N, C-alpha and C positions, 0 to 999 in steps of 0.2 A: 698275584700278585699283589705285595702288600698295600692298603690304601691308605694315604694319608688325609685326614681330616681336615674339611677347610671350608669358611664361610664364603659363599658367593655373594658380592652385592644385592641388596633387594630391590634393587631399582635397574640396574642396567645388567646383571649377569654376567659381567666380564671381567670383574677382579675376585679373583681369592686369597684370601687370606686365612689364616693359622686360628686366630681367633676374632672376636665379636669387637674388641677394640679397634682393631686392623681396618673393619668396615668401616668403622664411624670416623675414621681417618679419610679414608677414599671417598664416606658421602661428603665430608667436609668440605674437601679439595674438589668434588667434581659436581656434586648432584645440591648443595646448600641452595645456591642461589636460582636455582629453577624454578620459572615460575608456575609448574604444573606439579611441584614436589608433593607429595603426601606418602604416607606410610602408616603403617596398623602397625601397633607395637609387635604382636604373636609371640613373644620369649614365655615360656611357664604358661601361656595358655592366655597372656596380657591383652585385651582386645581396645585399649587405647589408641587411637590415631592422632597423626599429626600433619599440617599441611606446614609446618616450620622446624627445620633440621635443629636448628641449636635447642628449640623446646622439648624436641625428641631425645635430643642427646642428654640432655640434663635429666629426663624421664629414666634414662635408661642407668645414670649414675647414682640415681637416688635409689629404684627400685630394683633393678637387677645388675648392681655392681659384683656378685659373685659371676655372673656369666661375662665379663668384660673379658677373662684371660682364657675362656674355653669358647669353644665352636657348639655353640646348643646343637642335643641331638633333633631327629628330627620327632620324635614323641615332645620335646619339649617346646614347640614351632606351633603356632596356631594353626588354623587351616586355612584361615585368609588374610596368611604374613603381612602379603605385600600387596597393596592396591596402586597401581599407576595408572594416571586419565589416559594414554597413547600406548597401553598394552592387551595383550588377547591373551585368552586363555584358551591353553592346549591339555590333553591329556596325554602324559607318558609315566615314563617310570621314576619316582620319586625323588630316587639315590642319586639323581644327576642335580639336585640341585644345592645336597650338603656336603658329598664326599667329592673330590678331584682325585684321579690318578696322577702320579708324579709325570708321567710321559702324556697323560693329558693336554690339551688345551681347550681352554672355557669356549664356546662355540663363539663367534662374531655377532651373530645375532641372535640374542636371549629373549626377542622380546617375551615373556609368558609372566602367568603368573605364578609363583612359588606357593607349592599347595604341601599340606604334611600330608596328605593320604593322596596317592594316585587314582586308587578307586575310587574318590570322590570327589575327586577335583572338577567334574562339570558342574555337580554341585554348589559347590560354593564359590565358583567363578563369579566376576564380577559381571558376565553376561546375564548369569542367573538371577543377581541381586537386581540388574536392571529390570529384566522381564518381569520380575516379582514386583516391582512398583510400577511396573506400566499395567497389569492384572489389577493389582490393587487399586490406580486410579479409575480403570474401566470400570470394574465392579460398585465403586461409589458413585460414577456417572450414573449407573442402574438402580444401584439401588435404594441410593441416598438424595441425587439429585433427579430423579425418575427419566432420565435421557432414554429414548425409546432405543429398540435394540436395531434399529433401522438406522438411527444416526451414529449411534456407536460402532457399526459396521461402517460405515462412510466415514467414520473417521479414522479406523483404520485402515483400510484402503487407501487413504489419500494423506499416509505417513509424508510428510513432507522432506527433501532432499537440504543436507546442505551442501553449498558451493563456496570452497574460499575464491574472493576477489583479490585480496593483498594482504599484506601485514601492516601493522601500525607499530613503532616503537615508542616507548617511553622511559623516562629515568626514576628508577626508586632508589630507595634508601635504605638498607640494613644497617641500624645502631649507624655506624658511621661511614659504611661502605658504600660506594653507589654503583649501581650497576643496574643493565639495560635490559629490558624485556620485550621480547616480540610475539606481539598475540596478532592470531588472525582474524580478519575479519569478514564476515559471513556473511551471505545472502540464503535464505530460506526458501526455497520454491516446491510447487507442487506442480509435477508435469501433468499439461496440459489435457492429451492424451487418455492417460490414466486415470483424471477426473472427469473426463466427459462418459468414460465406460463407466464410470460408477453411476454419475447421475443418469445416465441412460436407462439404471437397472430399474429406475424407479417408474412402474407403470403409470405415473399421472404426466409424468417428465416423455415419456415416451411416446403416450398417444399425444400430446401438444405438439411434437415433433413429427408424427407419421401424417397429422390430420393440420391443414394449415388454416387459420383463421383471417385469412384475408377478407375484407368486406366488398360485397357487392354492389353496394350503393350507391359508390363515385367519391364516397367521404375520406377522409384522410383520418384514422384511427390511430396505425400502429406503422412500423416498418413497411411493412410488406404490403401497404398500401399506397405508399411513396414511388415516387419515379425511378431512385434509385435501384430498390428491388426489383424493379419491373424490367430496367434494362438492364441489371448485373449479368454475366458473361456467365457466371455459375449458378446463380439462385432463381435464375431464369428458364433453366434445364428440369430445376426439379426442387419444389418449395420443401421439400424433406431437406433437403441440405441445410448442416449445420451454421445459425450465425452467431458467430461469436462474438459477443458487446464486448471492449476493453474497458476498464476505468482504472484511474488513477488517483488519489489522494493522500494526504497528508496526515498522522495522526500526532497530537500532542498530546502526550502522557504524562507531563509534569504540569504544575501550577503554570498556567497563562501570564504568570504575573513574576514571576519566580526567574532566579538565575541561571538556571538549567533547562529553558526553555527551548532551546534549540541542539544541546546536547544531545537529547533523546528524543529528539524530534524521529517518528519513523515514516515511510514511504510504504504503502500497502497496493501493489494491484490485486484486482480481480475480478471477474468477467459473469457475465450472462449469458442466456440462450435468447434472441430475438425471436428463436420459433415458438416460444412460450406467450401467450395472452398477457396483456399488461398485467392486469390484477394478480397473476402467479407470480411475473417477475419482479413484482414489486416486494415480494417476501422474502424475509432474509433467508430462509432455505434455500433459494434458487440462486443466490450470489454464492460465487464460489472464490474462494482464495487461491490466488494464483503464486504472489510471491510479495516477503517482508524482509525488508533492508533500512538499514538506517539511512535519515536523509544525507545525514553527512557524508555515507558512504558512494551515496547516485550523486553527489555534489564533485566527488574526488575521483570516482573511475567512470561516470557517465552511464544515461540510461541506457543505452545501448547493452552495456555488459550486461546489467541485471534482464533486457530482454531477448538476450539471444539463443536461451532454451527455449522459450515460449514461442520464437519465431522458428525454430528449427520444428517445433511440433506443428508450427502452422502450415510450414512449407509438407511437411509429411500429410497432413490431413487436406490440402489440398490436392495433391496430387495420388495419394493411396486410398487416403480416406481411413476409417475405421469399420472394424466389422460388430454388429450386435448381433444378437437373436429376438427373433421377435416371432410369436406362436411355431416356436420349433424351428424357424427357419432363420438363416441368416442374412443379414441385410447391411449391406456396404454402403456407408454414408459419408460422402465429402462435407468441406465447409472449407471456409475463411472469414477473415474478421469483418464484420459489417461496419462498424464504427466504433470508436473511440472517442471518449468523453472524460471530463476533468475540470476545473477550474482552470483559468488562463493561464495562470501559471504552469501549469501541468502540461495543459495541452499546446502551451508555446515547448516545453523542455521536450518532451515527446514528439514533435513535428520537427524539431532541429531549430526552431523560431529564436530570435531573439526574444528577450522578456519588452513586452511593451514600452516600458520605462526607460530602455536604454537605446531603442532602435528609433529610426527616421521613418520606417515605415511600421506602424504600430499594430497595424492588423493581420493576423494570418490567412485571410480570405482574401482581402484585396491591396492594390499599392496605395492605399489613402499615407500619408504623411500627417504630422499631428496637427499644421496650420490647416491643410484640408479638410480634415474631420470637422473643424470648428466653422464651417459655412455650407457645406454640402451635405443634405438629408436624405439624399434618394440615392439607393446602389448604382444603380443607371450611370450615375456621375463618376465611379471610380472602376480602374481596370481591374478585374477580378484574377486572381491567382490562377495558375495551370499547372498541368503534370509537368508540360512542357517548361514554360518559363521556370518554374523549381529547379529541373535540372539542369537548366542554363545558368540561372545563379548559381547553384552549387558547383558547377565547370569552374567558378572562379575561387574558390576557395582553398584548392590546392597551391594557389602560385604566389606570387608575391602581394598581391592586390585581395588577399585575403581579410584584412582587416578594413579595408576600404569597400569590398565588397559586402561583408556583411552588416555593417553599418549602414550602406546605401539601399540592400536587398532585405534587412531582416532577415536572413537565413544564416544560419551557423553552422551547417551540418546536413549529411544527408541521411534522413532518419532510416534506421535500421528495420525501421514499420513496412519501409519503402519495399523490401526484401519479398515482401508477398506478390503473388500472382497477379493478385484481383486489389488490393488493397491499397491506396495513398492516401499520404497524411492532405495533400489539400482538398480533396473533397471527402475526406474520411473524418476529421477532428470537427464532430458534432458541438455546438453551444451548449453549455450547460445553465438553463435558466434560472436555476435554483442559484448559483452560487452569483451570477451577471444581474438578475433580477431582485432577488428577494435578500442579497448579501450586497450588493452593487448602487443598482438605479434605483431602486426605492428608496432605500435609505437616506441617498442623497436629495431627491426631491425632496421627501416629509420632511428633513433636517431642513431645508431652505425656506422650504413653506412654511414650518413652525418659525421660524427666525423671521421670517416676514409677516405673522399676523402676532408676533409677540412685540414686535416694532411700533407696527400700527395699533398697537393698544385693543386687538380685535379680541384676544385671550390672552392669559397668562400660563406659563410653565405649570403653576401651582394648580390653575384650574382643568387644566389637562390631565395632570396626572391624579385629580381628584377623580376624573371621568374614568378615568384607567383603571382607579382600585373600586368605584361604585358602579360600575356597568354590568347589567346581567346577562354577563355572558351564556353559551351555549354549553351543552356538558362538554363539547368537544372543543369550542375553543376554549373553554374553562383550562382545559390542559394545555394552553399555549399562550395563557394572558400575559398579556405584554408587562414588562416591569416598568416601574416611575422611572423619567428621565430626568436624571440630574443637570443641573445647572451647569455643571463642566461640561458637560456631554455637549449641548448645545453651543456653549461658547467656543469649544476644538476647534481645530482648523481643519480636522480629518471629515469624510464625509460617513461616519459611522453611528448610528444610533443606538449601540449597543443592546442590541436585539440579538436570539438567534433566528436563524432563517421562518420556523414557522411561528415566533413572536409575529415577525414581521409581516410574515401573509397574514395574521390576524388582524394586526393594528392597520395597515392599510385598508380593509375592505369594512372594517368595523367605523374607521376613523370620521366619515359623513354623517354616521347615526350619534357619533361624542358629542360632535362640532357644529356641523352641519347648519344647524340654526342660528348659531351664531356669526355666519359669515353672509354677505351681501352676494346676491346669486349674479350680480354682474361683475362680481372678483374675478378677471383674468387667469390670475396666477392660482383660483383657485380650481376655475376649470381647466386648468391645464392638467391639474392632477386626478381629476376625474375623468380626465382622457386617458392619462396613466394605469387608470382605473378598469379602463376599458380594452386598453392592449392586454392588462394581465388576466382579463378573465379570458380573452381568446387565445393568450399562451399557454393556459392550465387549462385552457376545456379536454375534453376528452376528444373529440373528433372535433374536425373541422371540414368545410365544402372550400371551394376555388375561390367563391365570392369572398368566403370570409376571408382569406388569404391576401386580397386584394385590398379589401378593408383596413386590416393590418396595416399594410405599407401605407396607406394613406392617414391612418392614424398617428403611426412613428413619425413620420415627417411632419406633420401637424405639431404633436407635441414636441419635437427639436426645436423646430422654429419657434415655438413659442416660449419655450425656455430659456432659448439663446436671445430673446429679444425681453424678455423680463426678469431675467438674472444675467445681466451684462457680465456682472466679474465672476459669474462662475464659469468654467471651461467644460467640454463636451470632452467627456470623459472614454479610455478605450471601450468601457462596456456599454455606454450610451451608443458611442459608433456601431459596437457591434449587433445592435437590434436594425441596423438597416436591412442586415441581412439574413435575418430571421425569417421574412414572407419565403426567400426561395428555399432555405433549409429548411421548411415546414414542407414545401412542395416536393424535394425530394427525400425527404428522411418522415414527412406525417407529422412528427411531433417532436418536441424538444426533451419530452420527460421519457427518460430511460431510467 
């Protein structure tokens, strides 16, 4: 049968034309405004690539005008003649791409990369290019950046998965023609079970899991020393079972003072194993990534949609477990979520609670109202939340009283974390003392104290800044040296001192050495500040006894009472209220540093 040479469209492979000019007309009508448009010329071996159709068309008319009225032969087309982001490379008869019999139909689904030589199609495919780029990246990690082979193997094994949450539309203009684009919204996550298997291949990690580090001196030093672990229905069966500690925080990758501050904010979910000793768990290599997604996507689709794959893996881990090899034998390990931590906004989001600033009940631990928190400084004065009351409050969220119930009880939804057989957000969302103390209570207390000292002419801000600049810091503290405090910071209405958490830790501890000799010994506000330092010493201590916990409760009550008395214009903020629950949480979790 005589064959008529026709040119197929390089992108869709559905339209065939007797000349290149016909293909260009088809591209202009069908693919010109495709947001993923990308083509390599390929005519006469030309390797120029274009992501704009009209630029590609101008190139053809200027450089390959002699080919417009013909169909370029196979030898005239470069090996990688078309690259499109949504196509896949396959091997086959290369004649199919350039000649079509009169009685043949172009295939309906021709999602292929057109190649000039079928024998070499796998070598020049987009997949090969992608693999070559990955290999180059890994080689540079090892040879240039000196990353260990173990770390590289872990990086390859923990390849993230991309999942589409939805699509967003945007209006764009090309010349004078407006058009809509539909871009997918992705979340990138690493499967928990695969990550655990890779992590447990490390000998030091496996040793920590198989041999518990529980204390025998009745002191509380880690999660395994607290009452929650000892009474846990799963961990009490076998101390080797995996304790998954989940964390969530937002990362701002732009200038915090810029106009894009919220647009590119990223939410990061990660975990570590509570089976590890604290000194190992605090190392960066022990913290494993779970998911990355834009914060705007979390706000749009909900955090439950992000955590759904993670919770599916948790259910499998709880019911079936994972098999690991140890000393030539297969060991089955089960596990579950032991705790969830984050700043207060993150914890309320994960737990399905309303933000403290917009709820009548400001606390995720108890039923305290804003007004009750101003006058009561003992945990026993409040009704604590329980799993039963949480479910009772959630029962009103599906009816006509939803808005009233969410405001009254401070609950917005039943969290997906409660799908676990063992974990519940009421008794699993632990406080984070870095956010609560170093980025909340401590700056608030210090700012009010400094304002008082300045107003009483005990010290000036310039004198304080001189001390910050000239104080003989130790080598460790010098790395976190506090920055000078501007006058605008003291005059501002917020509670911030514009210091990082590590700088605040350094400033709080060293302030008595800097200016303590200038302050009267009987100054009650200064005494209350020293009381706060005693509280911080206990909270950040590596281990505590039950007597220390009882003393901590007394210190917190005395501190809040004195603060309310001597700073009558200052409110008890939610973070100050959360401190009332710290003694109970330490008894249950052993410590609040994770």
